[in-house]
N, C-alpha and C positions, 0 to 999 in steps of 0.2 A: 896099183896106185895111179897109173895113167888113166885107167877107166874111171877111177874115183874123181880125179881132177876134171876129166872130160864131162862126167856127169854133173859136177858142180858148176862148170862153165855153162852147160846147157840149161841147168835150173836157173842160174843167174840170168841168162839170156831170156828165157821164158818169162821169168818174173819181171824183168826190165820192160819187155815188150808188153806184158800185161798191164804194167803201171802206165806205160805210154798210152795204151788203148783206153785205160780208165780216165787218164787226163784228157784225152781227146774227147771221150764220151761226155765227161763233165763239162768240157769247154763247149761242146756242141749243145748240151743241155742249157748252159748259161746263155748261149747265143739265142737259142730258141725262146727261152724265157724273156730275154730282152726284146726280141721281135714281137712276141705276144703282147708284152707290156706297151711297146710303141704303137702296135695296131690298136690296142684297147684305148690308149690315150687319144690317138687320131680319131677313132670312132666316137669317143666321148665328145671331142671338140666338134665333130661333124653334127652330132645330135643336139648340141647346146643351141638354144634359140638365139638368133642374132638380135642384138640390141636395136631397138627402133629409133628412128629420128624423132626430133621434137615434133615435126609436123604429123608423123604417124601416130605418136602418143596422143596428141591433141585430138586428132580425128577419131581415135578409138575411145575417147572419154566423153560421155554425154554431158558432163559439167562444162565442157569447153565448146559446145556446138555453136554458140553465138560467135565466139572467137574464130572458130574455123570458117564460118560463113564470111566474116569480115576479112580474114586472111585471104580467102579465095577471091573475094570481090576486089581486093587490093593487089592481086597477083603476087602475093608474097609466099605462097606455098612452096615454090621451088627454092626460095632463099632459106626457108626453115628446114629444107631437106638437104641443103648443102653442107659441106664439111664442118664449117664453124671453127672452133666451138662458140656457142652462144649461151647466154643466160637469159631466159625469158621469164618476165614477171607476167604471168598469164591471168587475165581477169576471168573469173568464173561467169556462168550465165547470170547468177544473182548479182554480180558486180555490174554487168551491162544493164540489168533491170533497174538499177539505181539511177541511171541516166534519165533525163527528161523524156517523156513519152515521144516516140517518133524519131529520136536521135539516131538509133541504129539503122532504121529504114532509110533515113536521109543520107547517112554516111555511106551506105552500101550502094547508092545510086552511082551509075557510071560517071556522071559529071563530078562526083566528089571523090573519085578514086585516089587522086594525089593527096588530098587532105586526110583520107582514111589511112593511106600508107604511112604518112608522117605520124599519125596518132599511134599506129601499131608499132612503128620503129622506136617510139618513145618507151615502149615496154621491153625493148631488146638491148642487151649489153654484149659487147664483144668480149669473148673469154668465158671461161667456166668458173662461176663463183658459187660454191656450195654454201649452205646456211652458216656453217662453222667459219668459213672465210669471211663472210659478211659481218658476223658478230665480232670476230677478232678485229676486223678493220674498224668497226664502230668503237670498240674499246681502246684500240691503239690511237684513235684520233679524237680523244676527249668526248666520246659519246655521240659523234656524228660523222658519217662517212658519205662523201659526195661521189655519186656514180655517173659517169658519162655514158649516155645512151647512143645507140646507132643513129637516132634522129638528130643528135647534136646537142640537145639540151640535157640538163642534169636532173637526177633524182637524189634526194637526200635520205639516207637510211639512218634510223635511230632505234633505240630499244625502249619498249614499254613493258617492264617486267621481262618475260622471256620472249615476247613477240617482237618481230622485226616490223617496223613501221616505215613506209615510204612516203615522203612528202614531195609532191610535184612542183612544177615551176609556178603554180598559182596558189600554193599553200594548202592544197587539198591532201588529205591523208588516206592511205590504204594500208591494210594489214596483210602480212603473209599468213595465209591460213593453211597452206600445205607446202612443205619444203622438200627440196632434194629429190624430185622426180627425175631420175637419171636417164639420159638419152645417149645415143651413139655420137651425137654432135653437140652435146652440151647438157644443160640442166633446166628444168622448169620449176618455178615457185609460183603457186597459185595465190592470187590476191583477191581481196573482197571488194575492191572498187577500181574503176578505170582511172588511171592517172592521165592528166592532160598537159601537153606542152603549151607554152604561151603562144607560139606562132600558129 
């Protein structure tokens, strides 16, 4: 009888130890799986391309080559690389082509640097406004939304069907032709005409 009790105790001890070992093994497996998952996640983050700044996106797009030339001439490239966020209404090359002949060449001369900087700042707004934000603001304000630019003067946004129209200080209009180009320091909306401040 003593032997039987002793045997049962030993079996129980072995079974208990075995269970503990299994738990430990399962726990180690779980930890290993977590570590692998974390490493995979970190690796995925590391391989994800970093979002580019407004300046980098503009420089990498042939449609904005005239704008990039103007930004460089006005020494604003560093500003458009800074933290922001900014909303940039970026005129395409076709938009600059609509200006009277020689305008861009004249503006990019060293003596006109300040005037060019003011013109470009009139296309920049502090804060990030996606197209949906602008449309909502237009609808919430009886069909017209006034936007303060970095230059100091205002642009007026309205809707023509589904298109967002910008009216400058002189009453000239421009249409957003490409919206929501997301950047690390804001957003770009391409426009089909250069907007002009009064000053």
